[in-house]
N, C-alpha and C positions, 0 to 999 in steps of 0.2 A: 131382295138382292141388294147388296151394298154397293154404293157408288165407288168408282175407282178414285174419285177425287176426295179430298179431305174436307171440302166445304160443308158437307153434311155433318161433320164432327167438329165444326168450329165452336169450341167451347173454352173460353178463357178460364184459367185456374181460379180467378176471382169468384166465379159462381160456385165452385166446389168448396172454397174456404169459408164462404158465408154461412154454411150449415153449422150451427152450433156456435157461431161467432158471438162473443159476449163482451161486457164492459172491460174486463181485465185484459183481454187481447187487444181491444181497441186502444187502451191506455198505453200498452206496450208498443203497438204500432205507431201511435202518435209520437211518443218519445223518440223511437228509432227513426221515423221519417223526418222529424225536425232535425235530429243530429246529422243524418245523411245529407239533408238539404243544405245545411251550413257547410259541411265538408265539400259538397259539390261545387260551391260558388268559386273558390279560388282555382280548383281543378278545371272547371269549365272554361274560365277565362284563359288559364295558362295553355290548355290544349288548343284553343282557337288561335291565340297569338302565335304559338309555335307552329301552327299549320299555315300561317300566312294570312289569317283572317282577322276580322275585328273581334274584340272580346265578346260582344253581344251575340255573335254567331254561336259561340260555345254555350253561353248562358241560356239562350232560347232553345237550343237543341236539348240541353239538359231538362228544361221545363217541359217542352212539348213531347219530345221523344220519351223522356222518363215517365210522363203521365200515360202515354199510349201503351208503352211496353208493359207497365204494371197493370193497366186496365185490361189489356187484351192478351197478355202473354201466357205461356204455359208453365211458368215457374212461380212458386208462391212468394219467393223472397228476392228474386233478382232485381237489381236496379240498373236501368238503362240510361244511356247518355253518351256524350263524346268520350272517346277513349284514347289513351296514349298510343295504342297500336296504330291508330289512324294518322298520327302526326306526319310521319314521313310520306305516307301515301298521299294525303291531302295536299301537303306542301308541293309535292312533285306535280300533282294535277293542276294546282293553281298556277304554278310557274309555267307549265307547258300549254294549258288550255284556257286558263282564266277562271275567275270565280263563277261567272255565269254558266260556263260549261260544267263546273263542279256540281252546281245545283242540278243540272240536267242528268249528269251521271249518277248522282245520289238517288234521284227519283227513279231512274231506270233500274238501279240496283235494288231499290225497294220493291219494284214489280217482280224482279227475279227472285228475291227472297220470299215474297208471298207465294209465287208459283211453286217454288221449291217445297214450301210447307204444304201447299195445296195438294201436290202430287206425292206427298209422303216421303220426301227425300231427306228429312231431318236426320234420320238414323245413319245415313251414309257418311256424315261428317265424322262419325266414330271410326271410320275406316282409315282416316288420315293417321299415319304412324306417329307414335309419341315422339320418336326421334326428330321428325320434321317439325312438330309443334315446339319442342324445346329449342331446336335450332333457330327457327324464325322468331321465337319469342326473345331469345337472347340477342339475336341480331337487331330486332326492333329496339330493345333496351339500349344497346350500344349507340344506335342512331339517334335515339332521344337524348342521350347524354352528350353526344357530339353536337347536336343541333342547338343545345342550350349554352354552349361555350360563349357565343357572341354576347348574349345579354348578361351572362354570369360575369364575364370579364369587362362588360361595359364598352365593348368595341363599337366603333362607328363604321359600319359597312353599309353602303348605300343600297345594294341589292344582293341578297344571298342567293347563290345558285342552288339547284335542287339536289345534285349528287354530292356525296360525302367528300370526295377528294377535292372537288372544286370549292366546297365550303371551307375546308381546312386551308386551302391555298389563299382564298379571299381573306380569311381571318389572319393568316400569317402576314399578309401584306399590310394589315392595319393594326399590328400589335402596338404601334406607337400611340394609338388612341386608347390604350388601356386605362380604365377608370378604377382607381383603388377603392373609392367609396362604394361603387356598385359591387365590386368583388367582395368587399367586406360584408355587405348586406346579404349577398347570395350565399357566401360561406357560412355566415351566422345562421341563415335559414336552414341549410342542409344539416349542419351540426345540431341545431336545435331540434329539428324533426327527428333525427336519429336518436336523440336523448329523451325526447318528451314521452314517447310511448313506453319507455323503460323506467322512467324516473320515479313513478309513483306505484310501481308494482312491489308486492311484498318481497320478491326475490331480486329486486333491483340492486345495482352496485351501491347506491346510496344506502339502502336498507342494510346491506352486508357491512358497509363501513361503519354505520351507527352501532351495529351489534358487536363489531370487533372492539370498539372502544368502551364497551360495557353498557351501551344504551339499548333502547327498544324502539323499534319502528312500528308505530301504531297507526293503522289505517283509520284515522278519524273521519268523521263525516265530511268536514271541509276538504281534507286531502282527497277523499274519494270523488267529491264533486269536481275539484280542480283537475284530477286525473282523467275525467271523462270528457273534458273539453277537447275537441279535435285539434291535433297538432297543427295542421295547415292554417286553421283560423287563428291560433295563437301566434304563429309566425307572421301571418298576413297583417294582423292588427298591430302587433307590437313593433315590427320592423317598419311598417308604414308610418306609425307615429314617430319613430326615431328619425326616419328620413324627412318627414314633414317638420318635426320640431327643430331639427338642426339644419333645415334647408339644404340638405345634401345635393350636390350637383349630379343627379342621376336621372336617367330617362324614366318616365312614368307612363301610365295609361293615358293620362291627360295630355302629356307633351307629344305622344306619338299618334293617338287616336282622337284626342279631343274629349275623352270621357265616354260614358255609356249612356245611350238614349234612355230616358225615363219611361217612355210609353211602350205599349205593346206594339211589336212590329206589324206593319201592314201586310195583308195577304197579297201576294203577287205571283202570277204564273210565269215561270221561266219561258223564254222564247224557244219553244220546241220546234224542231223541223227534222224530217227523216234524214236529211243529209248530215245534220249535226249529230244525231244519235248514232249513225253509222261510224262516224269518226271517233266516237267515245266508247267503242266496244271494249277496248282493253281496260280503261279506268273503271268502267261499269262492272266488268267481271271481277276486277281486283277488289272493289268496295264490297260487292256481294259475297265473294269468297271469304274475305277477311271478316266481314260482319257475321257470317254464318259460323265460322270456326270460333271466333271470340265469344259470341253469345252462347253457343252450346257448350263450349268448354267451361265458361263461367257458370252456366246452369248446373253442370255436373259437379263443380266445386261447391256450389250452394247446396246441392242435395247432400253431399258428404258432411258439410259443416253444420247444416241446420237440422238434419234428421227428418226433414219434411218428406212427403211422398215425392217420388221421382217426377221430374218435370216432363212435359209433353214436348218433344223436340220439334214436331211439326207445327203445333200451335205457337211455339216460341218463334219459329221462323216467320210465320204469318204475321205475328205482332211486330217483329222487327221490320218486316217488309212494309207494313202500314206506316210505321213510325218514320222510316226513311223516305217513304213516298210523300208524306205530309210536311216534314220539317223544311225541305227546300223551298216550299211556298212562303215560308216566313224567314228566308235567308239563313237557314240552319245548315249544319254540316252532317256528315255521316254519323250514325249512332249505332251502338251495340251494347251488349251486356258488359258491365264493368266489375271486375273482381274485387278491387279495393273497396268500392262503395257497397257492393253486395255483402261482403264480409262484415263491414262496419254496420250495416243494417241488421244482420243476424246477431252480432255481438251486442248490439244496443237493444235487443228485444223484439225486433221485427219478426212477425210470423205469418203475414199474409200480404197480398198485393196492396192492401190499404196503406201500408208503410211507404211503398213506392209512390203512391198517389199523394200522400202527405209530404213526401220529399219534394215533389214537383211544386205543390202549393206553397210550401215553405220558401223554396227558392224564388218563386214568383213574388211573394210578399217582400222578401229581403231586397230583391232587385228594384221593385217599385218604390220602396221607402229609402233605400241607401245608395241608389245609382249615382247621385252626385259625389259621394265620398270615394267612389272607385277611381276617380281621376288621379288621386294621390298615390295609388299603389305603384311601387317601383317595379319595373320589369325584371330587375335582378332578383327580386323576391319570388316572383312567379317562376323564373328560371330555376331558382333553388328548389322550389316545390317539385318541379318536373324532374330535376336531378334525383331527388329523393324517390319519386315515382319510378324512374328508370332503374335505380339501384335495387328497389324492392321487386321490380317486375322481372328482372333476370334471374334465371335459375343457375347461378354461377357455380354452385357446387358440382353440377353435372360436368363442368369443364375441367375440374381438377384432375391431375394425373392419377391419383388414387381411385377416383370414381370411374375415369375412363377405362381403367384396366378391367373393370367388372363387366364392361359392355363387349358385345361381339364386334368384329370388324365391320360388319354390315351396319350395325347401329351407329358406330363411330363415324363411318363414312357419310351416312345420311345426315346425322346431326351436325357435324362440322361442315359438311358441304352446304347444307341449307343455311347455316350461320354465315359462311363466307359469301354465298351468293346474295343473301339479304343485305349484307353490309356493302358489298362492292357493286351490285347491280340494283335489284329491287325485290320486293316481296313476291310479286307475280312470277318473276323468273325463278326465284328460289323455290316456291311451292310447286310450280310446274315441273321443274327439273327434279326436285325432290321426290315428287309422286312417281314420275317416270322411272327414276332410279330405284325407288322402292319396289315398283312393279318388276323391274328387271332383276333385282336381287331376290325378290320373292320367287320369281320363275326359276331362277338358278337354284335356289334352295329346294324348291319343290321337285325340280328335275332330279336333284341328288337323292331324293327319297324313293324314286322309282328305280326298280332294278329287275333284270331278267336273269334268273338263276338256272343253269343247266343242272337238271336233277339226274337224269339217266341217259346214257347213250348206248343202248342195246338194240342194234338192228333186229327187226325192222321198226323199232319205236324210238323216237327222239322226244324226250320230255323236258319242258321248261316250266318254271314256276314264276309267275308275275307278282310283283309287289308294288303297292302304292298307287299313284295316279298316273295314268298313261295319257298325257296331254301333249300339246304342241311343243312344249319345251323339253319333253323327255322321250317322245315317241321314237327318236332316232336310235335309242338304245336297243330297239328290236332289230336293227340292221345285222347284228351278229347272228341272230337266229335265221334271218333271211339268207345270209351268206352260207351258213351251215346247210340250209335246205337246198341251196343251189348246187352244193358239192356232195350232197347225200346220195347213197345208192338209190336206184330207181325203186319205186314202190314203198318208200319210207313213209311211216305215219308219224306226224309231228303232233304232239299233245301239249296244249297250253293249260296249265293248272291256274285258274283265275280265282282261287279261293281268297287270296289276299289282294286282288285288284279291286280298289274301291271306287275308281272313277276312270272314265274314258271320254275323250272328245272326238270331233270329226277327224282331226289329224291322226289320233290313235287308231281310229277305224281304218283310215287310209293305209297306215303302216301294216295293219293286219291283212288288208287286201293284197299288199305287196308280198307278204309272207305266203298268203294263200296261192297267189299266182306262181310263186317260186316252187311251192310244193306240188301243184298240179302239173307244172312243166316237167317234173320228174316222176309223173304218174303216181304221186303220193296222195295222202289224205291228211287234212288238218282238222283236229278236234279241239274245241275249247270247253273245258269242264269247270263245274262249280262256279258259274257266274253269279256275282252279286246283283241286286236289283237294278242299280243305276247302269252298270255296263250292259246288262241283259236288255234293258229297255232301249238303250242307244243302238245296240246291234240290231234289234228287231226293227226299230224305226228307220235305220239306214238301209235296211234290206240285206245286210251282210249275213244275218242269221239264216236267211233263206238261201243265200249263196253257198253257205257251208252245207246245207241240207242237199241242195241239188248238185253241188260240185261244179257250179258254173261261176267263173270269175266275173266280178263286176268292174265297172269303170273306176279308175282312180281319179280323185278330185284334187289331189295335191294338198300340200300343207297350208 
């Protein structure tokens, strides 16, 4: 007999991918892991700084969580670490509860994620409507873009509030501190990143321009090598050298944080207490919910892009839970699956979790060797990298008038409503309201599919045909038959043709009981014919089938 828990099936994807693993795959994973590790460095620092934390919090999250998620996860190619989606959430938690309580909330969220995977709840994430996912993804992208305006413009704001309108107000009051050097670096970073990935492609604008003037665009070996260098690294190194070489008066990691510690962070237990945990229920649930949605959506994208066997969602949640439980002990931040780094891994040749492990090791080596150099990195450059991330993160095409016309009103309401709530309030409110609204709209739509059709009215027989699902949102449609039975001549037989009735719940049974009592009050008879398996089983279990046989009405239990 199998256990109801998933612990007996705790099997990381790494064990499966090792079968038939050879030197060729290892070399591919080695190159891909090194590439992703280099890409992750500026992103990890930028995510941490934008979240109100020190840059090392993002770096060590990428190392520790990235290693654990690849080692224990249910996807062959997913890369874990700090993600842009967490920026607004983490910043709000830090502002309201402090860094120490963020660590506790992250660890508690890790426990929830592990338990969700343990009890096999990973597949439930797929029930979150796509409209809600698109809405909050675009909302988070907008919040990321707005949150980077301060560093992008080089503004001096002593303390940034958590909500977006207060942030805009605080920046507006300090527009007189605008730093043109910082803005130039940030703008150059954004434009450079937008151009870099397209510059060396065979179908790039540069290639077409060369061909138009009669030349040829030859993808020589040096051109191919240069084109494979990650754009964020090119922007980080080149613009840092410009800033340092010309001694530009801009804020850097060194001037704000004093640099990055060179050693491994010490293991430290957060100050747990039951009273503190009770106060952190909302941030804990927010981190767990967002982590689950982001990681499993990322894993689905990885399945489609890589062609690898489908991921195990429950194993992935357990790995995400372990990673989020461990990283706070080293001062880390929440972690989840990251789409940009995962896609980079796949396109760089990664085919197994070994690539993710190599990514973490590469990042560790780079940090230990080059930590002193990070103090020269301008914050405007990191802001530019995050602006690029936000622009790529949003599914802006979904919001165009032409695309919106193709969606139903329900879809538009959910998507735009979730987007609005994410920007104006926060992600937790947006997802909660979005899911409740989605359920309400689903009930409304399903109730529209249930109908009661009058087939014959030939005394002494009154025949109705039932279609669809007779549940709590649609059972009231039987009231017309009840009213007709109450006005019918005495001794009337009411027949319900249930051939097309596919589902019934307790409220539906109660509606049938009301009809039965109305028929019996007129000395009539109620027959239900051609019941499908599910309705038949429910009627027998509720005792209503026996009531029809004996002609004795049962007690109504209400809706």
